C-alpha positions as CSV (number, residue, x, y, z in Angstrom):
1,M,-71.3,18.3,-11.8
2,E,-69.7,16.3,-8.5
3,N,-70.0,13.4,-10.6
4,N,-68.3,14.9,-13.8
5,I,-65.1,15.9,-11.3
6,K,-64.9,12.6,-10.2
7,K,-64.2,11.4,-13.6
8,L,-62.0,13.8,-14.3
9,Q,-59.7,13.2,-10.8
10,D,-60.0,9.2,-11.8
11,R,-59.1,9.4,-15.4
12,W,-55.5,12.1,-14.4
13,S,-54.7,10.6,-11.3
14,P,-55.6,6.8,-11.5
15,T,-54.4,4.0,-8.8
16,P,-50.6,3.1,-8.9
17,L,-50.2,-0.4,-10.5
18,W,-48.4,-0.6,-6.5
19,M,-51.2,-0.2,-5.6
20,S,-53.2,-2.1,-7.3
21,E,-55.1,-5.2,-5.6
22,D,-54.9,-7.4,-8.4
23,V,-50.9,-6.5,-8.5
24,P,-48.7,-8.8,-6.0
25,R,-47.1,-7.5,-4.0
26,R,-43.4,-7.6,-2.2
27,P,-42.9,-7.0,1.4
28,M,-41.2,-3.3,1.6
29,V,-37.7,-3.7,3.4
30,R,-37.3,-0.9,5.7
31,P,-33.8,1.1,4.8
32,W,-33.1,0.5,9.1
33,A,-33.3,-3.0,8.2
34,F,-30.5,-3.2,6.3
35,V,-28.4,-0.8,9.1
36,I,-29.5,-3.3,11.4
37,V,-28.6,-6.4,9.7
38,A,-24.6,-4.4,9.3
39,L,-24.6,-3.7,12.7
40,V,-24.9,-7.3,13.7
41,A,-22.0,-8.4,11.0
42,L,-19.9,-6.2,12.7
43,V,-20.2,-6.9,15.9
44,T,-20.1,-10.4,14.9
45,L,-16.5,-9.7,13.2
46,A,-15.7,-7.2,16.4
47,T,-16.3,-10.3,18.6
48,F,-13.4,-12.2,17.1
49,L,-10.8,-9.9,15.9
50,P,-9.6,-6.6,17.0
51,F,-10.9,-3.4,15.9
52,E,-7.9,-2.5,14.2
53,N,-7.8,-6.0,12.3
54,L,-11.3,-5.9,11.2
55,I,-10.8,-2.6,9.4
56,V,-8.4,-3.7,8.2
57,R,-10.5,-6.9,6.6
58,L,-12.9,-4.9,5.6
59,F,-10.7,-2.0,3.8
60,G,-7.4,-3.2,3.9
61,P,-5.0,-3.9,1.4
62,P,-6.3,-8.0,-0.1
63,R,-4.6,-10.9,1.6
64,V,-2.3,-13.1,-0.2
65,E,-0.4,-16.2,0.1
66,L,2.9,-15.5,-0.4
67,S,5.3,-17.4,-3.3
68,E,8.3,-17.9,-4.8
69,A,7.4,-17.6,-8.4
70,Y,10.4,-17.4,-10.2
71,A,14.1,-19.1,-10.2
72,D,17.4,-17.5,-10.2
73,N,18.9,-17.3,-13.2
74,A,22.3,-16.1,-13.3
75,A,22.2,-16.5,-17.1
76,G,19.6,-14.2,-18.1
77,P,19.6,-10.8,-18.9
78,S,20.1,-8.0,-16.1
79,F,19.0,-4.3,-16.2
80,D,21.1,-1.4,-15.9
81,H,19.2,1.2,-13.1
82,A,22.4,3.7,-13.3
83,A,20.1,6.4,-14.4
84,F,17.6,6.1,-11.4
85,D,20.2,5.8,-9.2
86,S,21.6,8.9,-10.3
87,L,18.6,10.8,-10.0
88,L,18.0,9.2,-6.6
89,G,21.5,10.1,-5.7
90,R,21.0,14.0,-6.2
91,Y,17.7,14.5,-5.1
92,V,16.5,12.3,-2.0
93,D,18.7,12.9,0.9
94,A,20.4,10.3,3.6
95,E,16.9,10.3,5.1
96,G,14.4,9.5,2.5
97,W,13.4,13.5,1.8
98,V,13.0,14.3,-1.6
99,D,13.8,17.5,-3.5
100,Y,10.7,17.5,-5.4
101,I,11.2,20.9,-6.9
102,G,14.6,19.9,-8.1
103,L,13.4,16.5,-9.6
104,K,10.6,18.0,-11.4
105,A,12.8,20.2,-13.0
106,N,14.8,17.6,-14.1
107,V,11.9,15.2,-15.0
108,A,13.1,14.3,-18.7
109,E,15.8,11.9,-17.1
110,L,13.0,10.3,-15.2
111,D,10.6,10.1,-18.1
112,A,13.5,8.4,-19.8
113,Y,14.2,5.9,-17.1
114,L,10.6,4.7,-16.9
115,E,10.5,4.9,-21.0
116,S,13.5,2.3,-20.7
117,I,11.8,0.2,-18.1
118,A,8.8,-0.4,-20.4
119,A,11.6,-1.9,-23.2
120,A,13.0,-4.3,-19.8
121,P,13.3,-7.8,-20.8
122,L,11.2,-8.6,-17.8
123,D,10.0,-12.2,-18.4
124,E,13.6,-13.6,-19.2
125,M,15.1,-11.7,-15.8
126,G,15.7,-14.1,-12.9
127,R,14.4,-13.6,-9.8
128,D,16.1,-10.5,-8.3
129,E,17.0,-8.8,-11.1
130,K,12.9,-9.1,-11.6
131,L,12.4,-7.9,-7.6
132,A,15.0,-5.0,-8.3
133,L,13.3,-3.9,-10.9
134,L,9.8,-4.0,-9.7
135,I,10.7,-1.9,-6.6
136,N,12.2,1.0,-8.2
137,A,9.4,0.8,-11.4
138,Y,7.0,1.6,-7.9
139,N,8.9,4.0,-7.1
140,A,10.1,5.8,-10.2
141,S,6.3,5.7,-11.2
142,T,5.2,7.1,-8.0
143,L,8.2,10.2,-7.9
144,K,6.5,10.5,-11.9
145,L,2.9,10.4,-10.1
146,I,3.5,13.1,-7.7
147,L,5.4,15.3,-10.0
148,D,2.8,15.3,-12.7
149,H,0.2,16.9,-10.1
150,Y,2.8,18.6,-8.0
151,P,3.0,21.2,-5.9
152,I,0.6,19.6,-3.4
153,R,0.4,18.6,-0.1
154,S,-0.2,14.9,-0.2
155,I,-0.6,12.0,-2.4
156,Q,-4.0,11.6,-1.2
157,Q,-5.0,15.0,-3.1
158,I,-4.3,13.1,-6.2
159,A,-8.4,11.8,-7.4
160,E,-8.6,8.1,-6.7
161,E,-8.8,6.7,-10.3
162,T,-5.4,8.8,-11.2
163,R,-3.8,7.5,-7.9
164,W,-2.8,4.1,-7.4
165,D,-5.9,2.1,-9.2
166,A,-4.4,4.0,-12.4
167,V,-3.7,1.8,-14.7
168,R,-0.6,3.2,-16.6
169,W,3.2,2.3,-15.3
170,N,4.6,0.4,-18.7
171,I,7.3,-2.5,-17.1
172,G,8.3,-5.0,-19.7
173,G,5.9,-4.1,-22.3
174,N,2.7,-5.1,-19.0
175,V,1.0,-1.6,-18.2
176,W,-0.4,-2.1,-14.6
177,S,-1.1,0.4,-11.7
178,L,0.6,0.8,-8.5
179,N,-1.2,-1.1,-6.8
180,Q,-1.3,-4.1,-9.5
181,I,2.7,-3.8,-9.3
182,E,2.4,-4.6,-5.5
183,H,0.0,-7.0,-4.9
184,E,-0.3,-8.9,-7.9
185,Q,3.1,-9.1,-9.7
186,I,5.5,-8.3,-6.5
187,R,3.3,-10.1,-3.1
188,P,2.4,-13.0,-4.1
189,K,5.4,-13.9,-6.5
190,F,8.2,-13.1,-3.8
191,I,8.4,-14.7,0.1
192,E,10.1,-11.4,1.0
193,P,8.0,-9.0,3.5
194,R,10.7,-6.7,3.3
195,V,9.4,-5.3,0.4
196,H,7.0,-3.2,3.0
197,F,9.8,-0.8,4.1
198,A,11.4,-0.7,0.2
199,L,8.2,0.5,-1.6
200,V,7.7,4.3,-0.6
201,C,4.1,5.7,-1.2
202,A,5.7,9.1,-0.8
203,A,3.7,10.2,2.6
204,S,6.2,11.4,5.3
205,S,5.3,7.7,7.5
206,C,5.9,5.6,4.2
207,P,9.5,3.9,4.5
208,P,12.3,6.0,3.6
209,L,12.5,6.3,-0.1
210,R,16.1,5.1,-0.6
211,N,19.3,7.5,-2.3
212,E,20.2,4.6,-4.6
213,A,18.6,2.0,-7.2
214,F,18.0,-1.0,-6.0
215,T,20.5,-4.0,-7.9
216,A,20.1,-7.5,-7.7
217,A,23.4,-7.8,-7.0
218,R,23.1,-5.7,-3.8
219,L,19.4,-6.9,-3.1
220,E,19.8,-8.4,0.0
221,R,21.9,-5.9,1.8
222,Q,19.4,-3.2,0.9
223,L,16.8,-4.6,1.7
224,H,18.0,-5.6,5.4
225,E,19.4,-1.9,5.6
226,Q,16.2,-1.2,4.8
227,S,14.2,-3.2,7.6
228,Q,16.9,-2.0,10.0
229,Y,16.6,1.7,9.5
230,V,12.6,1.3,9.4
231,H,13.2,-0.5,13.3
232,D,16.1,2.0,14.5
233,H,14.2,4.9,14.2
234,A,10.4,6.0,16.3
235,T,8.7,7.2,13.0
236,W,7.8,3.8,12.7
237,F,9.0,1.5,15.2
238,R,9.3,1.7,19.5
239,F,9.8,-0.7,22.3
240,D,9.0,0.1,25.6
241,R,10.1,-2.8,27.9
242,E,9.3,-1.8,30.9
243,T,5.8,-1.7,29.9
244,S,6.2,-3.9,27.5
245,T,4.4,-2.2,24.7
246,A,5.5,-2.5,21.1
247,S,4.6,0.2,19.0
248,L,4.9,-0.4,15.0
249,T,4.2,1.5,12.1
250,K,0.5,0.4,10.7
251,L,2.7,-1.2,8.2
252,Y,2.8,-3.9,10.5
253,S,-1.2,-3.9,10.4
254,W,-1.7,-3.8,7.2
255,Y,0.2,-6.3,5.8
256,G,0.2,-8.7,9.0
257,G,-0.9,-11.8,6.7
258,D,3.1,-11.3,4.5
259,F,4.5,-11.2,8.1
260,T,3.1,-13.5,9.8
261,Q,3.3,-16.5,7.2
262,V,7.5,-15.3,7.4
263,A,8.3,-15.2,11.0
264,G,4.7,-16.6,12.8
265,S,3.6,-12.7,13.9
266,P,4.6,-9.2,12.8
267,L,6.4,-9.2,16.2
268,E,8.2,-11.8,15.7
269,F,9.4,-10.2,12.2
270,A,9.9,-6.8,13.8
271,S,12.3,-8.6,16.6
272,R,14.7,-9.8,14.0
273,Y,15.5,-6.3,13.8
274,A,15.3,-5.7,17.7
275,P,17.1,-7.4,20.5
276,S,15.4,-6.1,23.5
277,L,12.0,-7.4,21.4
278,E,13.5,-10.1,20.6
279,Q,14.6,-11.3,24.3
280,T,11.2,-10.5,25.5
281,L,9.3,-12.8,23.3
282,A,12.1,-15.3,24.2
283,A,11.0,-15.1,27.4
284,G,7.5,-16.2,27.1
285,V,6.0,-12.5,27.5
286,T,4.1,-11.1,24.6
287,P,4.1,-7.2,24.3
288,Q,1.0,-5.3,24.0
289,I,0.8,-3.7,20.2
290,E,0.2,0.5,19.8
291,W,-0.4,1.1,16.3
292,L,2.0,4.5,15.6
293,P,0.1,7.3,13.6
294,Y,0.5,7.8,10.3
295,E,1.3,10.5,8.3
296,W,0.6,11.3,5.0
297,E,2.1,14.9,4.2
298,L,4.6,14.2,1.1
299,N,8.3,13.5,2.0
300,S,9.4,16.3,0.2
301,L,12.3,18.0,1.9
302,S,9.9,21.1,3.0
303,N,8.2,18.9,5.4
304,K,11.4,17.2,6.8
305,R,11.9,16.3,10.6
306,P,13.7,13.5,12.4
307,R,12.5,10.2,12.1
């Protein structure tokens, strides 16, 4: 009887293939081995990079080489942004807070403007016309994205696959995601880090949304005003000369490479708009940097507070 039971056990519980002496075995890799390797790599990187820079390198926006891809073309076509200018003037206040309730009631006007962007002669435009169009397209698309999901407390409540990586925005016949507009069509094709003070992600710590559209004719003045506004307000910039501490928006951390390529460092770039910081750097003193908190609550009128 015992022999029969043993035969049945062998029949229904055969030796697993991986336990057979006839099969070559790979050494088992312990899960904790991966953890150790990852920790060693992080410690090694942290030795050479400050923690904030390390996080940006690992999880932040892509690093790009700035270049000017387009020539000025005075004879090229222009684009009329009057419709977007009108919407911004009615639903965005002087400090960049957005009346999403009012805008949603007139979303058809925003849709019409986005449709006009889809037909824009992007390829034939000159440099400034292209940049103005791309900035406006990014901001208008972000407004539309918020309205598609409104009411929400933050853009981060929108599912990741339908947020910055959603390929749905048509500009001149090209369908891109918001990330593609910023990281592929703007940053590497214009030596213009001031765009980081013009592109608005609908968060309260984003730069303020202008209540007028960008245009090629006013682009230089508008980008300068945007940059100066950011450095004149404590939400994005503070400098304590006594402690030699510069408190910067995290835009300077996330896009530090862009500012460094143009000015040598984020501090040098910021000093263009802050005379006291400029004087400190000129005296050979390098201030300590603190990163200001980045608040992701919606840039709506209901969340309005002093900048």
